[in-house]
C-alpha positions in Angstrom: -21.1 -45.7 -156.0 -18.0 -47.0 -154.1 -15.4 -44.5 -153.1 -12.1 -46.2 -153.4 -9.0 -44.5 -152.0 -5.4 -45.4 -152.9 -3.9 -47.1 -149.8 -0.6 -45.2 -150.2 -2.3 -41.7 -150.6 -4.6 -42.5 -147.7 -1.7 -42.7 -145.3 0.6 -39.9 -146.5 1.7 -37.9 -143.5 1.0 -40.7 -141.0 2.8 -43.8 -142.2 4.0 -42.8 -145.7 6.2 -40.0 -147.0 6.1 -38.2 -150.4 7.9 -40.0 -153.2 9.0 -36.6 -154.6 10.4 -34.2 -152.0 11.1 -30.7 -153.3 9.6 -27.2 -153.0 9.1 -24.8 -155.9 7.0 -21.7 -156.7 5.7 -20.1 -159.9 7.4 -21.2 -163.1 9.9 -23.4 -161.3 7.1 -25.6 -160.1 6.1 -26.5 -163.7 9.7 -27.2 -164.7 10.2 -29.4 -161.6 7.0 -31.3 -162.1 7.6 -31.9 -165.8 11.1 -33.2 -165.1 9.9 -35.4 -162.2 7.1 -37.0 -164.3 9.1 -37.6 -167.5 12.2 -39.0 -165.6 10.0 -41.3 -163.5 8.2 -42.7 -166.5 11.5 -43.2 -168.3 13.1 -45.1 -165.3 10.0 -47.3 -164.9 10.4 -48.4 -168.6 14.2 -48.6 -168.5 14.4 -50.7 -165.4 11.6 -53.0 -166.1 12.5 -56.6 -165.2 14.9 -55.5 -162.5 12.4 -55.7 -159.6 12.3 -52.0 -158.8 10.0 -51.3 -155.8 10.2 -47.6 -155.5 11.8 -44.5 -157.1 12.1 -41.4 -154.8 13.5 -38.0 -155.8 14.9 -35.2 -153.7 16.1 -31.9 -155.3 16.9 -28.3 -154.8 18.8 -25.6 -156.7 22.2 -27.4 -156.4 21.5 -31.1 -156.3 19.1 -33.7 -157.7 19.1 -37.1 -155.9 17.4 -40.1 -157.4 16.9 -43.1 -155.0 16.1 -46.4 -156.7 15.0 -49.3 -154.4 15.4 -52.7 -156.0 15.7 -56.4 -155.2 18.4 -56.8 -157.9 20.9 -54.1 -157.3 23.6 -56.0 -159.1 21.8 -55.7 -162.4 21.6 -51.9 -162.2 25.1 -51.3 -160.7 26.9 -53.7 -163.0 30.5 -54.7 -162.8 32.6 -52.1 -160.9 29.7 -49.6 -161.2 29.6 -49.4 -165.0 25.9 -49.9 -165.1 25.2 -47.0 -162.6 27.5 -44.7 -164.6 25.8 -45.6 -167.8 22.3 -45.0 -166.3 23.4 -41.6 -165.0 24.7 -40.6 -168.4 21.4 -41.7 -170.0 19.5 -39.6 -167.5 21.6 -36.6 -168.3 21.1 -37.1 -172.1 17.3 -37.5 -171.6 17.1 -34.3 -169.6 19.0 -32.5 -172.3 16.7 -33.9 -175.0 13.6 -32.8 -173.1 15.2 -29.4 -172.5 14.6 -29.5 -168.8 17.0 -27.4 -166.6 18.7 -29.4 -164.0 21.5 -28.9 -161.5 25.0 -30.0 -162.3 25.2 -32.4 -159.4 22.9 -35.4 -160.0 23.3 -38.2 -157.5 22.1 -41.8 -158.2 21.6 -44.0 -155.2 20.6 -47.7 -155.4 19.2 -49.4 -152.3 18.6 -53.1 -151.9 15.2 -54.4 -150.7 15.9 -57.1 -148.1 12.6 -59.0 -148.3 11.2 -58.8 -151.9 8.3 -61.2 -151.2 6.8 -58.7 -148.8 7.0 -55.7 -151.2 3.8 -55.2 -153.3 5.6 -53.7 -156.3 8.1 -56.5 -156.6 5.4 -59.2 -156.1 3.4 -57.5 -158.9 6.5 -57.7 -161.2 7.0 -61.4 -160.3 3.4 -62.1 -161.3 3.8 -60.2 -164.5 6.9 -62.2 -165.4 5.0 -65.5 -164.8 2.1 -64.4 -167.0 4.4 -63.2 -169.7 6.1 -66.6 -169.7 2.6 -68.1 -170.6 2.3 -70.0 -167.3 -1.3 -70.8 -166.0 -2.6 -67.6 -164.3 -4.2 -69.5 -161.4 -1.0 -71.3 -160.6 1.0 -68.1 -160.8 -1.1 -66.1 -158.3 -1.6 -69.0 -155.9 2.1 -69.8 -155.7 2.9 -66.1 -155.3 0.4 -65.8 -152.5 2.0 -68.7 -150.7 5.4 -67.1 -151.0 4.1 -63.8 -149.6 2.3 -65.3 -146.7 5.5 -67.3 -145.8 7.0 -64.1 -144.4 6.6 -63.5 -140.7 5.9 -59.8 -141.0 3.0 -60.3 -143.5 -0.5 -60.5 -141.9 -2.6 -60.7 -145.0 -2.3 -60.4 -148.8 -4.5 -60.2 -151.9 -3.5 -60.5 -155.5 -6.0 -59.6 -158.3 -5.6 -59.9 -162.1 -8.0 -58.8 -164.8 -8.1 -59.0 -168.6 -8.2 -61.7 -171.2 -7.1 -64.4 -168.8 -5.9 -67.6 -170.6 -6.5 -65.9 -174.0 -10.3 -65.9 -173.6 -12.4 -63.7 -175.8 -14.2 -62.1 -172.9 -12.2 -60.5 -170.1 -12.8 -61.3 -166.5 -11.3 -60.8 -163.0 -9.7 -63.3 -160.7 -8.2 -62.8 -157.2 -6.8 -64.8 -154.3 -6.7 -63.7 -150.7 -5.3 -64.8 -147.4 -5.4 -63.2 -144.0 -7.0 -59.8 -143.4 -6.5 -56.4 -145.0 -8.0 -53.5 -143.1 -8.0 -50.8 -145.8 -9.9 -48.2 -143.7 -7.6 -48.3 -140.7 -5.1 -45.5 -141.0 -2.5 -47.1 -138.7 -2.6 -50.3 -140.8 0.6 -50.7 -142.8 -0.9 -51.7 -146.2 1.5 -51.8 -149.2 -0.2 -51.5 -152.6 1.0 -51.6 -156.2 -0.3 -51.9 -159.8 1.5 -53.7 -162.6 0.8 -54.8 -166.2 1.6 -58.0 -168.0 2.0 -57.5 -171.8 0.8 -60.6 -173.7 0.1 -61.2 -177.4 -3.6 -61.1 -176.9 -3.8 -58.0 -174.7 -2.7 -56.4 -171.5 -3.5 -58.0 -168.1 -3.7 -55.7 -165.1 -2.3 -56.8 -161.7 -3.1 -55.4 -158.3 -1.3 -56.4 -155.1 -2.2 -55.6 -151.5 0.1 -56.7 -148.6 -0.8 -56.0 -145.0 2.1 -55.9 -142.5 0.3 -55.2 -139.2 -0.6 -52.0 -137.4 1.9 -49.2 -136.6 1.5 -47.5 -133.3 3.3 -44.5 -131.8 6.5 -45.1 -130.0 6.1 -46.1 -126.4 7.9 -44.1 -123.6 11.1 -45.7 -122.4 10.8 -47.9 -119.3 13.1 -45.6 -117.3 10.9 -42.6 -117.7 7.6 -42.4 -115.9 4.8 -39.9 -116.5 3.8 -38.0 -113.5 0.0 -38.2 -112.8 -2.0 -35.0 -113.1 -3.2 -34.0 -109.7 -5.7 -31.1 -109.5 
């Protein structure tokens, strides 16, 4: 049997950081975890279609910071920040409805993604939009692969879709690939994401891999020289 490992989890601690950064013990851990999971699920549904790439959370006893990375920050912020204020109020009302204790200070930060075509989550959302518009699935994934490979920092990419493609009675799997994707190399910067396209005849699953090269340790500065070991 194959042993597949999530590319993100495979590199936590070396190239990736945790998406939820907090420490709790005992009963607080259960409350923190419940609030984290419920709020993340709500934001994913609430911000669907706004090309959100990542949602990170940092919290302690006094503050709870939610960082949203998106390629369309204007849709979330709104005119003069009205959208961000409304979203913050919705988060507070949801936490009160779920009866989850939270600090008074809740910060909402929205960061812009500079190159959306090289982000796996945003590419998956673009593919889902194309499929939900009833465009031919082969054209959608091929055109998207060409846009991804047009970026200089992308060394390889793969897009896979599965389900009742084209409305067929039997589900099948299709994929396109370009370049190389070394999944077993720890220092390889591989971005991975899953997405779903909701169609009248069923749900189509989407998987995206984007390889951006290998990440090595920082080299010593040219002015500093290491002294050789002489025994």
